N, C-alpha and C positions, 0 to 999 in steps of 0.2 A: 719421157722415155728414158732418160738416164737412169732417173730412180727405179724404174721398173727394171732395168737391166741389173743395177746392183742388187735388187732385191731377189732377181732370179738366179744371180750368181752366189749370194749369199744362201739361198736355200739350197742349191745344187751342192755347195761346200758343206752344209750340214747333211744331207741326205746320203751323199756317196759314202763317206767314212760309215754312218750307221749301218748302211746296208751291209760294208764290209765286216762290220763286227757281229751282225746277225748272222752272215754266213759263217765266220769264224766259230760262234756259238755252237750252230748245226754241225759242223765238222767235227768239233770236239766231242760232242753229244754221241754223233754216229761212230766214232773210234772206240769210246767209252764203252758202247754197247756191241761190239763188234768183236766175235769169237776168232776169227782169221779170215785170210783169202789168200788166193794164189792168182797170178797174173803174169802175162809174158811182158818183156820189158825191151825198151830200146833205150840204151845211154848213149849220149853224145858228149864228149870232152873236148871242147876247143881250147887250145893255146893262144892266149891273148898276143903273145910276141911273136909267133909264127904264124897265126892263122891257121893252123893244122887242126883238123878235126877228126878224133878217133871214134868210131861207131863200135859199140859193144850191144850183144843181144844175147838173151835166155831168160829165166824163169824165175821168180820169185815166190816164196811163201812165207806168210806170216802167221802166227798162233799167239794168242794171248797166254802169258803175260810178257810179251815181248822178244818171243822166239823168231828168228828169222833165219830163213835157207834162201840164198842168193846164188843161182848156178848160172855161171857165163859160160855160152857155148861158143860164141865167136867174139873176137878174133883167135881167141885161144880159151882152153877150157881152165875155170877156176871156180872155187866153191869158198864163199863167204857164209860162215854159219856163227849166229848168235844166240848161245844157249844159255842154259841157266846159271852156269859157273864161269863160263869164258867165251870169248870171241875167236873164231879159227878162220886163217885165210889160206886156203890150200892150193897151191899150183902142180897138178899131177904130173904135167910133162917135165917140170923141173925137180920133182920128188922133195919139195919144200913145204914146210906147213908153219905158219907164223900164228903165235898166240898172244892174245891181248886181254886186258880187263874188260867187262862187259860195261862198268861203269864210264870207262874212258870213251866208249863210243856211243852210248845213249844219252850220255849228259851232255856233249856236243851238240852244234846245231848242225847237224849232218843230214844226208839223204836218209839214212837210217832211222833217225828221230824222227823225221817227218813221216814215214812210211809205217812206224810203229805206234803212230798218233801221240808219241811222248813229247812232242813239241808243243808246247801250249802257246796257240798263236796270239791270244789275246793279251797274255803276259809278257811273252818275249818279243812282241813285235808292235811296230806301229802300221796299222793295216789301212790300205788305200783300195777301193774297188776300182777295176781297170776295165768294167763292161764285160762284154761276150766277145768270145772267139771260138768259132766253129761249134756251136752250141755248149760251149762251157763258159763256165763263170772264171773270170780272170781275176787275181788279187796280186797287189803288191805288196811285199812285206819288208819293211825296213827294222832291222834289229834294234833294240833299246840299248843292248850290250853288244856292239859288232865285235866279231872274231876274225883273225885274219883270213880264216877259211870261209867266213861268210860275212859279207858287207851290204848284200842286198840278195832278195828272192822274189820268186814270182812262183804262183801256185794257180793250176787249173783244176776246176772242181766241176765234176758232174752234178747239176742241179736236181737229178732225180733221186740220187742217194746221199748226197753231200760228202763223197769220198774224192780224193785226189786221183786226178788222170795224171798230170803230169808237174814237174818240179823244177825249177830252173835257179840255181845257185851261182852267184858271182862272188870270187874271193876278192882279197885286196889288190890283187894284180890285175884283176880283169878277166881271169880264167874263168870259162864258163862251165857248168857241170847240169847236163838237163837229162831227167829221167821220164820217160813216157810208158805209161802201164796199159796195156790191151788184153782182152779176154778175162777181164775180172771176174772171179767166181767169188762170192761171198760164203763165208760160215761153211766152207768144205770139211770133210772128215780129214782130218790129217794126224798121222801117226807121231806121237812123241818121239819115237826113234828116228825120224828125219832130222831132228833138231840136236842130236847127239853125233859128235865126230871123234872116232881113234883114229890116230895116224897109222895109216898102213905100214909093213915092215919095210924097213930101207928108206923111208922118209925122213929126212933131217927136220927137225923141230926148233924153230928160233923162239924162245920164250920172250916176252916183252912185257909181262904181268907185273915186273919189278917197277916199271915206267909207267907211272899213272897218266901220264901224257900221250903215251904212243898209242896210234889207232891206225887202221888200215887206210892206205890212199882211195881216193875215187868213191867214198860212201860216206 
């Protein structure tokens, strides 16, 4: 009996990571072939020290090759736009726009990198299958090279299309950043003009492109 149990445990240890690797391959293939998508989002930011949770809602549009329009509606309006040449973070009520390098955002292990399919799961992470939650497949991602902003991540994947429906990122301090996507529409017609930003008159522009490590918070 002990030998039998040991054999079962060993087989399980081999099969579960294999399933995670296979799913990671399917995810990569799907994002490589995807032309774009739109989705509603709910983002929850949990502060580890205080336990407070901030909830943000809005809409995301993604278009290859790496263009992202992230519009937050609540609790305050904000537009994050990843364009061809720059990243803009615009706060209409404050009349402020922050400008960043595209490479500083898409090269880091951030939510935007996951959303755009730029995160290479098999190369960047040790993958562990976590079974199923609410009809979604759950994977635990342990970064091979942790960053302060990401020491552990979880993703939930729809088995019908191998696309992410939810992402949870934990940083070095235990703060949690979770993003859920709903009403996902694949390969819609997206005007390229949606991913171009020109600061309106009277808006203060803070240019951070000289700082290669600077990037927007929460993304």
